N, C-alpha and C positions, 0 to 999 in steps of 0.2 A: 475554455473549451466550447462554451456555448456559441460565441461568435464564429468559431471555426466550423462548427456543425451547421449553423444557420446560414452562413455565407458561402461555404464551399461544399461540404459533404451532401447536405440535403438537396441543394439545387442540382448537383451533379447526378444524384440518384433520380431526381425528378425528371431530368432530361433524358435519362436512360430508361424511363418508363416505370420506375419504382416509386410509388407514392407512399410517404410515411404519414400515417394519421397521428394525432396527438398521443394516443395510447402507445403506439409503437415508438414514438419519440421518447416518452417517459421510460419505457422498457429499455431502450437503447442507452439512455442516460444512466439508469441504475446498473446496467451491464458494464458500462465503461467505468463507473465508480467502483463496482465490485472488483473488476480486473485490476484497477489501480491499487485497491487495498491488498489484493493477493500479491501484486508485485512488490509493494512496500514491505509486506511481511517477509517475503523471501529475501529481499535486500537487507532487512534488519537482521534476519537470521545469519546471513552471510557476514555481516559486520560483527555480530557477536562471536562467530566462530573464528574469524581472522584477527580479532582484536587481541593485543597483548594483555588486556585486562578482562579476558573472557569470563573470569570467575566473579566479575562485578566488584572487585576490590581494586582501588587505585594502586599502582605499583609502589612498593615500599610500605604499605599499610599492614600492620600486624592485626591478626584476628585473635582475640582472647576468648577462651572457652571457659565456661563455668563447670562445676562438677557434674551438672545435669546435661551437659552437652549443648547448652543454648549459647548462642553467640552474644558477646557483650560489646 
C-alpha cells in the first residue's frame, strides 16, 4: 500500500493542488488500516454465518456435556 500511495495517490493529489503533510499522511494510513480491519471483521462474520460449521464444531464431532452443563 505504501508504494501505491507514494507513487500514485499523493503525486496525483499534489498535482491537483492538495498537499499532504506528514501528519495527514499518518492519519490517512491509520484510516486505511482501520477500514481494512472493519472490512475483515465484516467478512469474517459473513464466513461464520455461511459456514456449515457455524457452531465452531467440525462436522461429525459429538459434544459431550457433564452434569453441570460444561462441555467436555
